[in-house]
PDB file of the backbone (N, CA, C, O) and the ligand in Angstrom, with CONECT records:
HET     ZN  A 101       1
ATOM      1  N   UNK A   1     -19.983 -49.678 -54.362  1.00  0.00           N
ATOM      2  CA  UNK A   1     -18.910 -50.031 -55.269  1.00  0.00           C
ATOM      3  C   UNK A   1     -17.921 -50.931 -54.531  1.00  0.00           C
ATOM      4  O   UNK A   1     -17.533 -50.644 -53.399  1.00  0.00           O
ATOM      5  N   UNK A   2     -17.518 -52.020 -55.184  1.00  0.00           N
ATOM      6  CA  UNK A   2     -16.561 -52.927 -54.544  1.00  0.00           C
ATOM      7  C   UNK A   2     -15.279 -53.020 -55.354  1.00  0.00           C
ATOM      8  O   UNK A   2     -15.294 -52.931 -56.581  1.00  0.00           O
ATOM      9  N   UNK A   3     -14.165 -53.201 -54.647  1.00  0.00           N
ATOM     10  CA  UNK A   3     -12.865 -53.341 -55.313  1.00  0.00           C
ATOM     11  C   UNK A   3     -12.731 -54.741 -55.880  1.00  0.00           C
ATOM     12  O   UNK A   3     -13.126 -55.717 -55.244  1.00  0.00           O
ATOM     13  N   UNK A   4     -12.169 -54.837 -57.085  1.00  0.00           N
ATOM     14  CA  UNK A   4     -11.904 -56.146 -57.671  1.00  0.00           C
ATOM     15  C   UNK A   4     -10.518 -56.628 -57.267  1.00  0.00           C
ATOM     16  O   UNK A   4     -10.192 -57.801 -57.445  1.00  0.00           O
ATOM     17  N   UNK A   5      -9.706 -55.735 -56.728  1.00  0.00           N
ATOM     18  CA  UNK A   5      -8.334 -56.074 -56.388  1.00  0.00           C
ATOM     19  C   UNK A   5      -7.422 -56.096 -57.599  1.00  0.00           C
ATOM     20  O   UNK A   5      -6.227 -56.365 -57.471  1.00  0.00           O
ATOM     21  N   UNK A   6      -7.971 -55.815 -58.779  1.00  0.00           N
ATOM     22  CA  UNK A   6      -7.165 -55.837 -60.003  1.00  0.00           C
ATOM     23  C   UNK A   6      -6.699 -54.435 -60.343  1.00  0.00           C
ATOM     24  O   UNK A   6      -7.413 -53.458 -60.118  1.00  0.00           O
ATOM     25  N   UNK A   7      -5.501 -54.348 -60.885  1.00  0.00           N
ATOM     26  CA  UNK A   7      -4.994 -53.070 -61.392  1.00  0.00           C
ATOM     27  C   UNK A   7      -4.457 -53.294 -62.801  1.00  0.00           C
ATOM     28  O   UNK A   7      -4.018 -54.394 -63.138  1.00  0.00           O
ATOM     29  N   UNK A   8      -4.494 -52.263 -63.609  1.00  0.00           N
ATOM     30  CA  UNK A   8      -3.934 -52.320 -64.960  1.00  0.00           C
ATOM     31  C   UNK A   8      -3.231 -51.010 -65.239  1.00  0.00           C
ATOM     32  O   UNK A   8      -3.668 -49.951 -64.788  1.00  0.00           O
ATOM     33  N   UNK A   9      -2.145 -51.083 -65.982  1.00  0.00           N
ATOM     34  CA  UNK A   9      -1.362 -49.903 -66.319  1.00  0.00           C
ATOM     35  C   UNK A   9      -1.883 -49.287 -67.616  1.00  0.00           C
ATOM     36  O   UNK A   9      -2.191 -50.006 -68.567  1.00  0.00           O
ATOM     37  N   UNK A  10      -1.980 -47.976 -67.655  1.00  0.00           N
ATOM     38  CA  UNK A  10      -2.388 -47.248 -68.857  1.00  0.00           C
ATOM     39  C   UNK A  10      -1.156 -47.034 -69.721  1.00  0.00           C
ATOM     40  O   UNK A  10      -0.118 -46.604 -69.217  1.00  0.00           O
ATOM     41  N   UNK A  11      -1.250 -47.331 -71.030  1.00  0.00           N
ATOM     42  CA  UNK A  11      -0.079 -47.149 -71.900  1.00  0.00           C
ATOM     43  C   UNK A  11      -0.009 -45.710 -72.416  1.00  0.00           C
ATOM     44  O   UNK A  11      -0.839 -44.869 -72.070  1.00  0.00           O
ATOM     45  N   UNK A  12       0.994 -45.449 -73.245  1.00  0.00           N
ATOM     46  CA  UNK A  12       1.230 -44.064 -73.673  1.00  0.00           C
ATOM     47  C   UNK A  12       0.097 -43.497 -74.529  1.00  0.00           C
ATOM     48  O   UNK A  12       0.011 -42.281 -74.699  1.00  0.00           O
ATOM     49  N   UNK A  13      -0.765 -44.345 -75.065  1.00  0.00           N
ATOM     50  CA  UNK A  13      -1.918 -43.868 -75.839  1.00  0.00           C
ATOM     51  C   UNK A  13      -3.199 -43.827 -74.998  1.00  0.00           C
ATOM     52  O   UNK A  13      -4.279 -43.565 -75.526  1.00  0.00           O
ATOM     53  N   UNK A  14      -3.080 -44.082 -73.701  1.00  0.00           N
ATOM     54  CA  UNK A  14      -4.246 -44.027 -72.826  1.00  0.00           C
ATOM     55  C   UNK A  14      -5.025 -45.324 -72.781  1.00  0.00           C
ATOM     56  O   UNK A  14      -6.119 -45.362 -72.217  1.00  0.00           O
ATOM     57  N   UNK A  15      -4.496 -46.385 -73.359  1.00  0.00           N
ATOM     58  CA  UNK A  15      -5.206 -47.666 -73.402  1.00  0.00           C
ATOM     59  C   UNK A  15      -4.867 -48.524 -72.184  1.00  0.00           C
ATOM     60  O   UNK A  15      -3.789 -48.407 -71.602  1.00  0.00           O
ATOM     61  N   UNK A  16      -5.804 -49.380 -71.819  1.00  0.00           N
ATOM     62  CA  UNK A  16      -5.533 -50.396 -70.805  1.00  0.00           C
ATOM     63  C   UNK A  16      -6.413 -51.592 -71.132  1.00  0.00           C
ATOM     64  O   UNK A  16      -7.370 -51.484 -71.899  1.00  0.00           O
ATOM     65  N   UNK A  17      -6.080 -52.729 -70.545  1.00  0.00           N
ATOM     66  CA  UNK A  17      -6.849 -53.951 -70.788  1.00  0.00           C
ATOM     67  C   UNK A  17      -7.887 -54.123 -69.688  1.00  0.00           C
ATOM     68  O   UNK A  17      -7.561 -54.122 -68.501  1.00  0.00           O
ATOM     69  N   UNK A  18      -9.138 -54.269 -70.101  1.00  0.00           N
ATOM     70  CA  UNK A  18     -10.206 -54.582 -69.158  1.00  0.00           C
ATOM     71  C   UNK A  18     -10.176 -56.109 -68.980  1.00  0.00           C
ATOM     72  O   UNK A  18     -10.446 -56.842 -69.931  1.00  0.00           O
ATOM     73  N   UNK A  19      -9.854 -56.586 -67.787  1.00  0.00           N
ATOM     74  CA  UNK A  19      -9.635 -58.022 -67.594  1.00  0.00           C
ATOM     75  C   UNK A  19     -10.816 -58.881 -68.058  1.00  0.00           C
ATOM     76  O   UNK A  19     -11.979 -58.503 -67.915  1.00  0.00           O
ATOM     77  N   UNK A  20     -10.482 -60.039 -68.612  1.00  0.00           N
ATOM     78  CA  UNK A  20     -11.505 -60.942 -69.150  1.00  0.00           C
ATOM     79  C   UNK A  20     -12.540 -61.326 -68.093  1.00  0.00           C
ATOM     80  O   UNK A  20     -13.718 -61.492 -68.407  1.00  0.00           O
ATOM     81  N   UNK A  21     -12.100 -61.468 -66.846  1.00  0.00           N
ATOM     82  CA  UNK A  21     -13.047 -61.837 -65.779  1.00  0.00           C
ATOM     83  C   UNK A  21     -14.149 -60.781 -65.648  1.00  0.00           C
ATOM     84  O   UNK A  21     -15.318 -61.106 -65.440  1.00  0.00           O
ATOM     85  N   UNK A  22     -13.753 -59.514 -65.772  1.00  0.00           N
ATOM     86  CA  UNK A  22     -14.719 -58.413 -65.672  1.00  0.00           C
ATOM     87  C   UNK A  22     -15.624 -58.421 -66.906  1.00  0.00           C
ATOM     88  O   UNK A  22     -16.840 -58.266 -66.797  1.00  0.00           O
ATOM     89  N   UNK A  23     -15.005 -58.608 -68.097  1.00  0.00           N
ATOM     90  CA  UNK A  23     -15.809 -58.609 -69.326  1.00  0.00           C
ATOM     91  C   UNK A  23     -16.821 -59.730 -69.304  1.00  0.00           C
ATOM     92  O   UNK A  23     -17.976 -59.533 -69.681  1.00  0.00           O
ATOM     93  N   UNK A  24     -16.399 -60.918 -68.863  1.00  0.00           N
ATOM     94  CA  UNK A  24     -17.336 -62.056 -68.795  1.00  0.00           C
ATOM     95  C   UNK A  24     -18.457 -61.781 -67.808  1.00  0.00           C
ATOM     96  O   UNK A  24     -19.627 -62.028 -68.101  1.00  0.00           O
ATOM     97  N   UNK A  25     -18.098 -61.273 -66.641  1.00  0.00           N
ATOM     98  CA  UNK A  25     -19.093 -61.038 -65.589  1.00  0.00           C
ATOM     99  C   UNK A  25     -20.138 -60.012 -66.027  1.00  0.00           C
ATOM    100  O   UNK A  25     -21.301 -60.102 -65.635  1.00  0.00           O
ATOM    101  N   UNK A  26     -19.719 -59.034 -66.845  1.00  0.00           N
ATOM    102  CA  UNK A  26     -20.632 -57.958 -67.231  1.00  0.00           C
ATOM    103  C   UNK A  26     -21.180 -58.120 -68.653  1.00  0.00           C
ATOM    104  O   UNK A  26     -21.904 -57.256 -69.146  1.00  0.00           O
ATOM    105  N   UNK A  27     -20.830 -59.231 -69.306  1.00  0.00           N
ATOM    106  CA  UNK A  27     -21.348 -59.480 -70.657  1.00  0.00           C
ATOM    107  C   UNK A  27     -20.831 -58.502 -71.684  1.00  0.00           C
ATOM    108  O   UNK A  27     -21.543 -58.139 -72.620  1.00  0.00           O
ATOM    109  N   UNK A  28     -19.591 -58.074 -71.514  1.00  0.00           N
ATOM    110  CA  UNK A  28     -18.965 -57.147 -72.465  1.00  0.00           C
ATOM    111  C   UNK A  28     -18.196 -57.970 -73.479  1.00  0.00           C
ATOM    112  O   UNK A  28     -17.277 -58.708 -73.124  1.00  0.00           O
ATOM    113  N   UNK A  29     -18.572 -57.844 -74.735  1.00  0.00           N
ATOM    114  CA  UNK A  29     -17.964 -58.632 -75.805  1.00  0.00           C
ATOM    115  C   UNK A  29     -17.115 -57.759 -76.714  1.00  0.00           C
ATOM    116  O   UNK A  29     -17.204 -56.532 -76.668  1.00  0.00           O
ATOM    117  N   UNK A  30     -16.280 -58.402 -77.553  1.00  0.00           N
ATOM    118  CA  UNK A  30     -15.436 -57.696 -78.517  1.00  0.00           C
ATOM    119  C   UNK A  30     -16.333 -56.812 -79.389  1.00  0.00           C
ATOM    120  O   UNK A  30     -17.386 -57.254 -79.850  1.00  0.00           O
ATOM    121  N   UNK A  31     -15.920 -55.585 -79.610  1.00  0.00           N
ATOM    122  CA  UNK A  31     -16.631 -54.588 -80.428  1.00  0.00           C
ATOM    123  C   UNK A  31     -17.800 -53.910 -79.710  1.00  0.00           C
ATOM    124  O   UNK A  31     -18.419 -53.007 -80.271  1.00  0.00           O
ATOM    125  N   UNK A  32     -18.114 -54.328 -78.478  1.00  0.00           N
ATOM    126  CA  UNK A  32     -19.128 -53.600 -77.718  1.00  0.00           C
ATOM    127  C   UNK A  32     -18.621 -52.184 -77.453  1.00  0.00           C
ATOM    128  O   UNK A  32     -17.412 -51.958 -77.399  1.00  0.00           O
ATOM    129  N   UNK A  33     -19.507 -51.265 -77.292  1.00  0.00           N
ATOM    130  CA  UNK A  33     -19.147 -49.886 -76.976  1.00  0.00           C
ATOM    131  C   UNK A  33     -19.350 -49.652 -75.490  1.00  0.00           C
ATOM    132  O   UNK A  33     -20.360 -50.061 -74.918  1.00  0.00           O
ATOM    133  N   UNK A  34     -18.381 -48.990 -74.868  1.00  0.00           N
ATOM    134  CA  UNK A  34     -18.493 -48.629 -73.461  1.00  0.00           C
ATOM    135  C   UNK A  34     -18.734 -47.135 -73.355  1.00  0.00           C
ATOM    136  O   UNK A  34     -18.137 -46.351 -74.094  1.00  0.00           O
ATOM    137  N   UNK A  35     -19.592 -46.744 -72.452  1.00  0.00           N
ATOM    138  CA  UNK A  35     -19.826 -45.328 -72.183  1.00  0.00           C
ATOM    139  C   UNK A  35     -18.979 -44.950 -70.964  1.00  0.00           C
ATOM    140  O   UNK A  35     -18.878 -45.716 -70.006  1.00  0.00           O
ATOM    141  N   UNK A  36     -18.379 -43.769 -71.015  1.00  0.00           N
ATOM    142  CA  UNK A  36     -17.433 -43.338 -69.989  1.00  0.00           C
ATOM    143  C   UNK A  36     -18.051 -42.216 -69.168  1.00  0.00           C
ATOM    144  O   UNK A  36     -18.469 -41.193 -69.712  1.00  0.00           O
ATOM    145  N   UNK A  37     -18.105 -42.414 -67.861  1.00  0.00           N
ATOM    146  CA  UNK A  37     -18.617 -41.401 -66.936  1.00  0.00           C
ATOM    147  C   UNK A  37     -17.493 -41.010 -65.981  1.00  0.00           C
ATOM    148  O   UNK A  37     -16.581 -41.801 -65.741  1.00  0.00           O
ATOM    149  N   UNK A  38     -17.550 -39.826 -65.449  1.00  0.00           N
ATOM    150  CA  UNK A  38     -16.618 -39.454 -64.388  1.00  0.00           C
ATOM    151  C   UNK A  38     -17.423 -38.982 -63.192  1.00  0.00           C
ATOM    152  O   UNK A  38     -18.513 -38.429 -63.335  1.00  0.00           O
ATOM    153  N   UNK A  39     -16.863 -39.212 -62.002  1.00  0.00           N
ATOM    154  CA  UNK A  39     -17.481 -38.797 -60.757  1.00  0.00           C
ATOM    155  C   UNK A  39     -16.338 -38.420 -59.815  1.00  0.00           C
ATOM    156  O   UNK A  39     -15.677 -39.288 -59.246  1.00  0.00           O
ATOM    157  N   UNK A  40     -16.117 -37.124 -59.661  1.00  0.00           N
ATOM    158  CA  UNK A  40     -14.975 -36.644 -58.880  1.00  0.00           C
ATOM    159  C   UNK A  40     -13.691 -37.269 -59.428  1.00  0.00           C
ATOM    160  O   UNK A  40     -13.267 -36.926 -60.531  1.00  0.00           O
ATOM    161  N   UNK A  41     -13.073 -38.168 -58.685  1.00  0.00           N
ATOM    162  CA  UNK A  41     -11.794 -38.770 -59.074  1.00  0.00           C
ATOM    163  C   UNK A  41     -11.976 -40.127 -59.751  1.00  0.00           C
ATOM    164  O   UNK A  41     -10.986 -40.793 -60.056  1.00  0.00           O
ATOM    165  N   UNK A  42     -13.207 -40.548 -59.992  1.00  0.00           N
ATOM    166  CA  UNK A  42     -13.464 -41.874 -60.538  1.00  0.00           C
ATOM    167  C   UNK A  42     -13.809 -41.833 -62.015  1.00  0.00           C
ATOM    168  O   UNK A  42     -14.403 -40.876 -62.510  1.00  0.00           O
ATOM    169  N   UNK A  43     -13.421 -42.898 -62.706  1.00  0.00           N
ATOM    170  CA  UNK A  43     -13.850 -43.121 -64.082  1.00  0.00           C
ATOM    171  C   UNK A  43     -14.736 -44.355 -64.040  1.00  0.00           C
ATOM    172  O   UNK A  43     -14.326 -45.399 -63.534  1.00  0.00           O
ATOM    173  N   UNK A  44     -15.933 -44.240 -64.564  1.00  0.00           N
ATOM    174  CA  UNK A  44     -16.889 -45.345 -64.536  1.00  0.00           C
ATOM    175  C   UNK A  44     -17.182 -45.763 -65.967  1.00  0.00           C
ATOM    176  O   UNK A  44     -17.552 -44.935 -66.800  1.00  0.00           O
ATOM    177  N   UNK A  45     -17.018 -47.038 -66.246  1.00  0.00           N
ATOM    178  CA  UNK A  45     -17.291 -47.577 -67.579  1.00  0.00           C
ATOM    179  C   UNK A  45     -18.575 -48.383 -67.511  1.00  0.00           C
ATOM    180  O   UNK A  45     -18.787 -49.166 -66.585  1.00  0.00           O
ATOM    181  N   UNK A  46     -19.426 -48.180 -68.502  1.00  0.00           N
ATOM    182  CA  UNK A  46     -20.692 -48.913 -68.533  1.00  0.00           C
ATOM    183  C   UNK A  46     -20.965 -49.328 -69.961  1.00  0.00           C
ATOM    184  O   UNK A  46     -20.740 -48.555 -70.892  1.00  0.00           O
ATOM    185  N   UNK A  47     -21.451 -50.550 -70.138  1.00  0.00           N
ATOM    186  CA  UNK A  47     -21.795 -51.022 -71.474  1.00  0.00           C
ATOM    187  C   UNK A  47     -22.826 -50.052 -72.064  1.00  0.00           C
ATOM    188  O   UNK A  47     -23.851 -49.759 -71.449  1.00  0.00           O
ATOM    189  N   UNK A  48     -22.527 -49.566 -73.264  1.00  0.00           N
ATOM    190  CA  UNK A  48     -23.399 -48.553 -73.869  1.00  0.00           C
ATOM    191  C   UNK A  48     -24.651 -49.194 -74.440  1.00  0.00           C
ATOM    192  O   UNK A  48     -24.578 -50.080 -75.291  1.00  0.00           O
ATOM    193  N   UNK A  49     -25.784 -48.742 -73.969  1.00  0.00           N
ATOM    194  CA  UNK A  49     -27.063 -49.247 -74.457  1.00  0.00           C
ATOM    195  C   UNK A  49     -27.906 -48.047 -74.848  1.00  0.00           C
ATOM    196  O   UNK A  49     -28.525 -47.409 -73.997  1.00  0.00           O
ATOM    197  N   UNK A  50     -27.928 -47.735 -76.162  1.00  0.00           N
ATOM    198  CA  UNK A  50     -28.598 -46.514 -76.596  1.00  0.00           C
ATOM    199  C   UNK A  50     -30.122 -46.538 -76.475  1.00  0.00           C
ATOM    200  O   UNK A  50     -30.751 -45.479 -76.486  1.00  0.00           O
ATOM    201  N   UNK A  51     -30.724 -47.713 -76.361  1.00  0.00           N
ATOM    202  CA  UNK A  51     -32.177 -47.807 -76.365  1.00  0.00           C
ATOM    203  C   UNK A  51     -32.754 -47.771 -74.953  1.00  0.00           C
ATOM    204  O   UNK A  51     -32.031 -47.873 -73.961  1.00  0.00           O
ATOM    205  N   UNK A  52     -34.069 -47.624 -74.892  1.00  0.00           N
ATOM    206  CA  UNK A  52     -34.817 -47.601 -73.633  1.00  0.00           C
ATOM    207  C   UNK A  52     -34.579 -48.894 -72.835  1.00  0.00           C
ATOM    208  O   UNK A  52     -34.625 -49.990 -73.395  1.00  0.00           O
ATOM    209  N   UNK A  53     -34.329 -48.760 -71.543  1.00  0.00           N
ATOM    210  CA  UNK A  53     -34.084 -49.925 -70.683  1.00  0.00           C
ATOM    211  C   UNK A  53     -35.306 -50.827 -70.575  1.00  0.00           C
ATOM    212  O   UNK A  53     -35.175 -52.012 -70.270  1.00  0.00           O
ATOM    213  N   UNK A  54     -36.489 -50.281 -70.819  1.00  0.00           N
ATOM    214  CA  UNK A  54     -37.710 -51.074 -70.641  1.00  0.00           C
ATOM    215  C   UNK A  54     -38.240 -51.672 -71.938  1.00  0.00           C
ATOM    216  O   UNK A  54     -38.635 -52.837 -71.960  1.00  0.00           O
ATOM    217  N   UNK A  55     -38.256 -50.891 -73.022  1.00  0.00           N
ATOM    218  CA  UNK A  55     -38.947 -51.372 -74.225  1.00  0.00           C
ATOM    219  C   UNK A  55     -38.059 -51.449 -75.472  1.00  0.00           C
ATOM    220  O   UNK A  55     -38.535 -51.846 -76.535  1.00  0.00           O
ATOM    221  N   UNK A  56     -36.791 -51.080 -75.363  1.00  0.00           N
ATOM    222  CA  UNK A  56     -35.839 -51.148 -76.475  1.00  0.00           C
ATOM    223  C   UNK A  56     -36.079 -50.103 -77.566  1.00  0.00           C
ATOM    224  O   UNK A  56     -35.397 -50.120 -78.591  1.00  0.00           O
ATOM    225  N   UNK A  57     -37.027 -49.204 -77.364  1.00  0.00           N
ATOM    226  CA  UNK A  57     -37.223 -48.089 -78.277  1.00  0.00           C
ATOM    227  C   UNK A  57     -35.988 -47.188 -78.229  1.00  0.00           C
ATOM    228  O   UNK A  57     -35.509 -46.857 -77.144  1.00  0.00           O
ATOM    229  N   UNK A  58     -35.474 -46.792 -79.380  1.00  0.00           N
ATOM    230  CA  UNK A  58     -34.260 -45.973 -79.402  1.00  0.00           C
ATOM    231  C   UNK A  58     -34.541 -44.497 -79.673  1.00  0.00           C
ATOM    232  O   UNK A  58     -33.608 -43.702 -79.784  1.00  0.00           O
ATOM    233  N   UNK A  59     -35.814 -44.123 -79.779  1.00  0.00           N
ATOM    234  CA  UNK A  59     -36.172 -42.736 -80.064  1.00  0.00           C
ATOM    235  C   UNK A  59     -36.575 -41.989 -78.787  1.00  0.00           C
ATOM    236  O   UNK A  59     -37.142 -42.568 -77.861  1.00  0.00           O
ATOM    237  N   UNK A  60     -36.268 -40.690 -78.765  1.00  0.00           N
ATOM    238  CA  UNK A  60     -36.720 -39.809 -77.691  1.00  0.00           C
ATOM    239  C   UNK A  60     -36.308 -40.334 -76.312  1.00  0.00           C
ATOM    240  O   UNK A  60     -37.130 -40.463 -75.405  1.00  0.00           O
ATOM    241  N   UNK A  61     -35.008 -40.633 -76.183  1.00  0.00           N
ATOM    242  CA  UNK A  61     -34.474 -41.211 -74.947  1.00  0.00           C
ATOM    243  C   UNK A  61     -34.039 -40.104 -73.988  1.00  0.00           C
ATOM    244  O   UNK A  61     -33.420 -39.125 -74.404  1.00  0.00           O
ATOM    245  N   UNK A  62     -34.367 -40.264 -72.702  1.00  0.00           N
ATOM    246  CA  UNK A  62     -33.885 -39.356 -71.661  1.00  0.00           C
ATOM    247  C   UNK A  62     -33.219 -40.204 -70.580  1.00  0.00           C
ATOM    248  O   UNK A  62     -33.475 -41.403 -70.469  1.00  0.00           O
ATOM    249  N   UNK A  63     -32.358 -39.561 -69.783  1.00  0.00           N
ATOM    250  CA  UNK A  63     -31.739 -40.267 -68.660  1.00  0.00           C
ATOM    251  C   UNK A  63     -32.635 -40.128 -67.444  1.00  0.00           C
ATOM    252  O   UNK A  63     -33.034 -39.019 -67.088  1.00  0.00           O
ATOM    253  N   UNK A  64     -32.953 -41.238 -66.809  1.00  0.00           N
ATOM    254  CA  UNK A  64     -33.785 -41.233 -65.603  1.00  0.00           C
ATOM    255  C   UNK A  64     -33.135 -42.180 -64.604  1.00  0.00           C
ATOM    256  O   UNK A  64     -33.036 -43.380 -64.858  1.00  0.00           O
ATOM    257  N   UNK A  65     -32.690 -41.644 -63.463  1.00  0.00           N
ATOM    258  CA  UNK A  65     -32.018 -42.438 -62.422  1.00  0.00           C
ATOM    259  C   UNK A  65     -30.872 -43.258 -63.016  1.00  0.00           C
ATOM    260  O   UNK A  65     -30.669 -44.419 -62.660  1.00  0.00           O
ATOM    261  N   UNK A  66     -30.128 -42.630 -63.926  1.00  0.00           N
ATOM    262  CA  UNK A  66     -28.962 -43.292 -64.506  1.00  0.00           C
ATOM    263  C   UNK A  66     -29.277 -44.286 -65.605  1.00  0.00           C
ATOM    264  O   UNK A  66     -28.362 -44.907 -66.145  1.00  0.00           O
ATOM    265  N   UNK A  67     -30.545 -44.455 -65.955  1.00  0.00           N
ATOM    266  CA  UNK A  67     -30.940 -45.391 -67.016  1.00  0.00           C
ATOM    267  C   UNK A  67     -31.501 -44.615 -68.196  1.00  0.00           C
ATOM    268  O   UNK A  67     -32.081 -43.542 -68.028  1.00  0.00           O
ATOM    269  N   UNK A  68     -31.325 -45.165 -69.390  1.00  0.00           N
ATOM    270  CA  UNK A  68     -31.929 -44.581 -70.576  1.00  0.00           C
ATOM    271  C   UNK A  68     -33.364 -45.076 -70.661  1.00  0.00           C
ATOM    272  O   UNK A  68     -33.639 -46.270 -70.538  1.00  0.00           O
ATOM    273  N   UNK A  69     -34.253 -44.150 -70.870  1.00  0.00           N
ATOM    274  CA  UNK A  69     -35.667 -44.513 -70.897  1.00  0.00           C
ATOM    275  C   UNK A  69     -36.367 -43.628 -71.916  1.00  0.00           C
ATOM    276  O   UNK A  69     -36.041 -42.447 -72.039  1.00  0.00           O
ATOM    277  N   UNK A  70     -37.327 -44.187 -72.649  1.00  0.00           N
ATOM    278  CA  UNK A  70     -38.044 -43.386 -73.647  1.00  0.00           C
ATOM    279  C   UNK A  70     -39.153 -42.588 -72.957  1.00  0.00           C
ATOM    280  O   UNK A  70     -39.580 -42.917 -71.850  1.00  0.00           O
ATOM    281  N   UNK A  71     -39.598 -41.554 -73.623  1.00  0.00           N
ATOM    282  CA  UNK A  71     -40.638 -40.688 -73.033  1.00  0.00           C
ATOM    283  C   UNK A  71     -41.918 -41.462 -72.736  1.00  0.00           C
ATOM    284  O   UNK A  71     -42.592 -41.192 -71.743  1.00  0.00           O
ATOM    285  N   UNK A  72     -42.254 -42.425 -73.598  1.00  0.00           N
ATOM    286  CA  UNK A  72     -43.480 -43.199 -73.388  1.00  0.00           C
ATOM    287  C   UNK A  72     -43.397 -43.990 -72.084  1.00  0.00           C
ATOM    288  O   UNK A  72     -44.349 -44.006 -71.304  1.00  0.00           O
ATOM    289  N   UNK A  73     -42.261 -44.645 -71.845  1.00  0.00           N
ATOM    290  CA  UNK A  73     -42.099 -45.414 -70.603  1.00  0.00           C
ATOM    291  C   UNK A  73     -42.017 -44.480 -69.397  1.00  0.00           C
ATOM    292  O   UNK A  73     -42.522 -44.796 -68.320  1.00  0.00           O
ATOM    293  N   UNK A  74     -41.367 -43.317 -69.592  1.00  0.00           N
ATOM    294  CA  UNK A  74     -41.285 -42.343 -68.497  1.00  0.00           C
ATOM    295  C   UNK A  74     -42.694 -41.908 -68.102  1.00  0.00           C
ATOM    296  O   UNK A  74     -42.996 -41.796 -66.914  1.00  0.00           O
ATOM    297  N   UNK A  75     -43.551 -41.665 -69.083  1.00  0.00           N
ATOM    298  CA  UNK A  75     -44.922 -41.276 -68.787  1.00  0.00           C
ATOM    299  C   UNK A  75     -45.678 -42.396 -68.068  1.00  0.00           C
ATOM    300  O   UNK A  75     -46.499 -42.126 -67.192  1.00  0.00           O
ATOM    301  N   UNK A  76     -45.402 -43.660 -68.436  1.00  0.00           N
ATOM    302  CA  UNK A  76     -46.027 -44.789 -67.741  1.00  0.00           C
ATOM    303  C   UNK A  76     -45.581 -44.836 -66.281  1.00  0.00           C
ATOM    304  O   UNK A  76     -46.380 -45.100 -65.382  1.00  0.00           O
ATOM    305  N   UNK A  77     -44.271 -44.574 -66.058  1.00  0.00           N
ATOM    306  CA  UNK A  77     -43.747 -44.586 -64.682  1.00  0.00           C
ATOM    307  C   UNK A  77     -44.385 -43.488 -63.847  1.00  0.00           C
ATOM    308  O   UNK A  77     -44.640 -43.677 -62.658  1.00  0.00           O
ATOM    309  N   UNK A  78     -44.643 -42.344 -64.464  1.00  0.00           N
ATOM    310  CA  UNK A  78     -45.223 -41.224 -63.724  1.00  0.00           C
ATOM    311  C   UNK A  78     -46.624 -41.546 -63.202  1.00  0.00           C
ATOM    312  O   UNK A  78     -47.091 -40.943 -62.235  1.00  0.00           O
ATOM    313  N   UNK A  79     -47.290 -42.511 -63.858  1.00  0.00           N
ATOM    314  CA  UNK A  79     -48.642 -42.890 -63.438  1.00  0.00           C
ATOM    315  C   UNK A  79     -48.635 -43.753 -62.177  1.00  0.00           C
ATOM    316  O   UNK A  79     -49.659 -43.876 -61.504  1.00  0.00           O
ATOM    317  N   UNK A  80     -47.461 -44.364 -61.849  1.00  0.00           N
ATOM    318  CA  UNK A  80     -47.383 -45.275 -60.703  1.00  0.00           C
ATOM    319  C   UNK A  80     -47.477 -44.529 -59.383  1.00  0.00           C
ATOM    320  O   UNK A  80     -47.429 -45.148 -58.320  1.00  0.00           O
TER     321      UNK A  80
HETATM  322 ZN    ZN A 101     -39.446 -47.380 -73.390  1.00  0.00          ZN2+
END
C-alpha cells in the first residue's frame, strides 16, 4: 500500500470527496458503487464488481483471494 499524500476531511454526515486523480486512476465514475472493507484501523474502498473476475457470470459467486469468482471458474482453477 502506498500513500497518495492526499487527505480529506469527513463532514458531519460521514461524507468525504474521493479526489478526481484517484477516481481517474482507478476508473471510478459517477454512480459507480464502491465496496467498503476494514482491516484493523484501515478503511479500504474498492470498485464494486458483483460478477466473476474471469467470466462475468454473476451467479454463485464466492470470494477467492480477495476476488469474486464463480464456482465454475473456481473448479477450473482447482484443476491447475
Ligand atoms: Zn467465472
